[in-house]
C-alpha positions as CSV (number, residue, x, y, z in Angstrom):
1,X,-8.6,76.2,5.8
2,X,-6.8,73.4,4.1
3,X,-4.1,71.7,6.1
4,X,-1.4,69.9,4.1
5,X,0.4,68.3,7.1
6,X,-1.2,67.9,10.5
7,X,0.9,68.4,13.6
8,X,1.2,64.7,14.2
9,X,2.5,64.0,10.7
10,X,5.0,66.9,11.1
11,X,6.2,65.7,14.5
12,X,6.7,62.2,13.1
13,X,8.7,63.5,10.2
14,X,11.0,65.5,12.6
15,X,11.8,62.4,14.5
16,X,12.5,60.4,11.4
17,X,14.6,63.0,9.4
18,X,17.8,63.3,11.5
19,X,18.6,59.5,11.6
20,X,17.8,59.3,7.9
21,X,20.2,62.2,7.1
22,X,22.8,60.7,9.4
23,X,22.6,57.4,7.5
24,X,23.0,59.2,4.2
25,X,26.0,61.1,5.6
26,X,27.8,58.2,7.2
27,X,27.8,55.9,4.2
28,X,29.6,58.1,1.8
29,X,32.2,59.0,4.5
30,X,32.7,55.3,5.2
31,X,33.0,54.5,1.6
32,X,35.5,57.3,0.9
33,X,37.6,56.3,4.0
34,X,37.6,52.7,3.0
35,X,38.6,53.5,-0.7
36,X,41.4,55.6,0.7
37,X,42.7,52.8,2.8
38,X,42.5,50.4,0.0
39,X,44.3,52.8,-2.4
40,X,47.2,52.5,-0.1
41,X,47.7,48.9,-1.3
42,X,48.8,50.3,-4.6
43,X,45.5,50.0,-6.6
44,X,44.1,52.8,-8.6
45,X,41.3,54.9,-7.0
46,X,38.5,53.5,-9.3
47,X,39.5,50.0,-8.4
48,X,39.6,51.0,-4.6
49,X,36.3,52.7,-4.8
50,X,34.4,49.9,-6.5
51,X,36.0,47.3,-4.1
52,X,34.9,49.5,-1.1
53,X,31.4,49.9,-2.6
54,X,31.0,46.1,-3.3
55,X,32.3,45.1,0.2
56,X,30.0,47.6,1.8
57,X,27.0,46.3,-0.1
58,X,28.0,42.6,0.1
59,X,28.3,41.8,-3.5
60,X,32.1,41.2,-3.7
61,X,32.7,41.6,-7.4
62,X,35.1,44.4,-8.0
63,X,37.5,45.6,-10.6
64,X,40.9,44.2,-11.2
65,X,42.4,41.7,-8.7
66,X,40.4,42.7,-5.7
67,X,38.7,39.6,-4.6
68,X,39.2,37.1,-1.8
69,X,42.0,35.2,-3.7
70,X,43.5,38.2,-5.3
71,X,46.7,39.8,-4.6
72,X,45.8,42.2,-1.8
73,X,47.5,42.8,1.4
74,X,46.3,41.5,4.8
75,X,45.2,45.2,5.6
76,X,43.1,45.5,2.5
77,X,41.4,42.1,3.2
78,X,40.9,43.0,6.8
79,X,39.3,46.4,5.9
80,X,37.0,44.7,3.2
81,X,36.0,42.0,5.7
82,X,35.1,44.7,8.3
83,X,33.1,46.6,5.7
84,X,31.2,43.5,4.8
85,X,30.3,43.0,8.3
86,X,29.2,46.7,8.6
87,X,27.2,46.4,5.4
88,X,25.6,43.1,6.6
89,X,24.6,44.4,10.0
90,X,23.8,47.9,8.8
91,X,25.6,51.0,10.0
92,X,23.6,52.2,12.9
93,X,23.8,49.0,15.1
94,X,27.6,49.3,14.6
95,X,27.5,52.9,15.7
96,X,25.3,52.0,18.7
97,X,27.8,49.3,19.7
98,X,30.6,51.8,20.1
99,X,28.5,54.6,21.5
100,X,28.8,55.4,25.3
101,X,25.3,56.5,25.8
102,X,23.9,53.1,24.7
103,X,26.0,51.3,27.3
104,X,24.9,53.6,30.1
105,X,21.3,52.5,29.7
106,X,22.0,48.8,30.1
């Protein structure tokens, strides 16, 4: 009989799949939440979306006047700075930092 996936390979896939799906699910939610917060500053949604995307991916080139010296409020600059830190450190270490279960094992 021909086996396509052995038990060990299937078991390894089951342990990798949930964190990968969580990463793919958390990034769009964080991107949408950040762009909604940035749109409260009076910018259009495409400008807010590209600003959130560039700050999460640490590129910092957005549309319109969204840049470090641009005309953004302190809230927008704070949110983009936090997103740059989250993008630089990756999302899961930040989530582990705020999880209760990680601090119980220390």
